[in-house]
C-alpha positions in Angstrom: 83.9 191.6 137.0 80.2 192.3 137.0 77.6 190.0 138.5 76.1 189.5 135.1 79.5 188.5 133.5 80.1 186.1 136.4 76.7 184.6 135.9 77.3 184.2 132.1 80.7 182.5 132.9 79.1 180.0 135.3 76.3 179.2 132.9 78.8 178.7 130.1 80.9 176.4 132.3 77.7 174.5 133.1 76.9 174.2 129.5 80.4 172.8 128.8 79.9 170.2 131.5 76.6 169.0 130.1 77.9 166.0 128.0 79.8 164.7 131.0 76.9 165.2 133.4 74.5 163.4 131.0 77.0 160.5 130.7 77.2 160.2 134.4 73.5 160.4 134.8 73.0 157.8 132.1 75.2 155.4 133.8 73.4 155.9 137.1 69.9 155.6 135.6 70.4 153.3 132.7 67.9 155.2 130.6 68.5 158.2 128.4 65.1 159.7 129.3 65.6 159.3 133.0 69.1 160.6 132.7 67.9 163.8 130.9 65.3 164.3 133.6 67.9 163.8 136.3 70.4 166.3 134.7 67.6 168.8 134.2 66.6 168.6 137.9 70.2 168.7 139.1 71.0 171.8 136.9 67.9 173.6 138.2 69.0 172.9 141.7 72.6 173.9 140.9 71.5 177.2 139.3 69.2 178.0 142.3 72.1 177.2 144.6 74.5 179.4 142.6 72.1 182.3 142.9 72.1 181.9 146.7 75.9 181.4 147.2 78.1 184.2 148.4 81.4 182.5 147.8 82.6 181.0 144.5 82.5 177.3 143.7 86.0 175.8 143.7 85.3 172.7 141.5 82.1 173.1 139.5 82.5 169.7 137.9 82.7 167.8 141.2 79.9 169.9 142.7 77.6 169.2 139.7 78.4 165.5 139.9 77.6 165.5 143.6 74.3 167.3 142.9 73.4 164.7 140.3 74.3 161.9 142.7 72.2 163.4 145.5 69.2 163.9 143.2 69.5 160.4 141.9 69.6 158.9 145.4 66.6 161.1 146.5 64.6 159.8 143.5 65.7 156.3 144.2 64.5 156.5 147.8 61.2 158.1 146.6 60.7 155.3 144.1 61.4 152.7 146.8 58.8 154.3 149.1 56.3 154.3 146.2 57.0 150.7 145.3 56.5 149.7 148.9 53.2 151.4 149.0 52.0 149.8 145.8 53.6 146.3 146.4 50.5 145.0 148.1 48.0 146.8 145.9 49.3 145.7 142.5 50.6 142.2 141.9 53.8 142.0 139.9 53.6 140.8 136.3 56.2 138.2 135.2 59.0 139.8 133.2 60.3 138.4 129.9 63.9 137.5 130.1 66.2 140.0 128.3 67.3 139.0 124.8 70.9 138.3 124.3 72.6 140.9 122.1 76.2 140.8 120.9 78.7 143.4 122.0 80.9 143.9 125.0 79.6 147.3 125.7 76.1 146.0 126.1 77.3 143.3 128.3 79.2 145.8 130.4 76.1 148.1 130.6 74.0 145.2 131.8 76.6 144.2 134.3 76.8 147.8 135.6 73.0 147.9 135.9 73.1 144.9 138.2 75.4 146.6 140.7 73.9 148.2 143.8 73.7 152.0 143.2 76.5 152.9 145.6 78.9 150.5 144.0 77.8 151.5 140.5 78.3 155.2 141.1 81.8 154.5 142.6 82.9 152.4 139.6 81.5 155.0 137.2 83.1 158.0 138.9 86.5 156.4 139.1 86.4 154.2 136.0 84.3 156.0 133.4 84.6 159.6 134.7 88.3 159.3 135.5 88.1 160.9 138.9 90.7 160.0 141.5 89.5 158.1 144.6 89.8 161.4 146.5 87.7 163.3 144.0 85.1 160.6 143.9 85.0 160.6 147.7 84.4 164.3 147.7 81.6 163.9 145.2 79.9 161.2 147.3 80.7 162.8 150.7 82.4 159.7 152.1 86.0 158.9 153.2 88.5 157.9 150.5 88.7 154.4 152.0 85.0 153.9 151.5 85.3 154.8 147.8 88.2 152.5 147.4 86.2 149.6 149.0 83.2 150.4 146.9 85.3 150.4 143.7 87.0 147.2 144.6 83.7 145.4 145.4 82.1 146.8 142.3 84.9 145.7 140.1 84.9 142.3 141.6 81.1 141.9 141.0 81.6 143.1 137.4 84.3 140.6 136.8 82.2 137.8 138.2 79.2 138.9 136.1 81.2 139.4 133.0 83.0 136.1 133.5 79.6 134.3 133.3 78.6 136.1 130.1 78.8 133.9 127.0 79.1 135.2 123.6 
């Protein structure tokens, strides 16, 4: 197989993964716009990395999910650094309380957004993306037991949060 045909195959495989990658990024970010930016940055890094690789990627899906996760955490750390720099310079404005909206999916999305990022990504990878604990551990680069603990803590927090939701 020629290098050009391999390149087309990888790009086609990446294109096929786009809906799933966008869904994962949307759950991580909570915003469609931020998720699209995250996927774009992750795909750019993935394509650059594919150009530099000499051996084939065994599981492109898991690899892309890991790249999205890593980019998300890099951006999160950068935002925290920026927020720390600006915290003293700009006083916080009071926020209006969120309006209650009907629907269990919105309640779930809100509850997911309250989870710490590490717990949220574990719950999303295992619950929404359908990865096994071992696959999620590989994506996150942590032991399987760590993922199991994160999923368990995340589900417990979700249950507590959703238990307090009134319809």
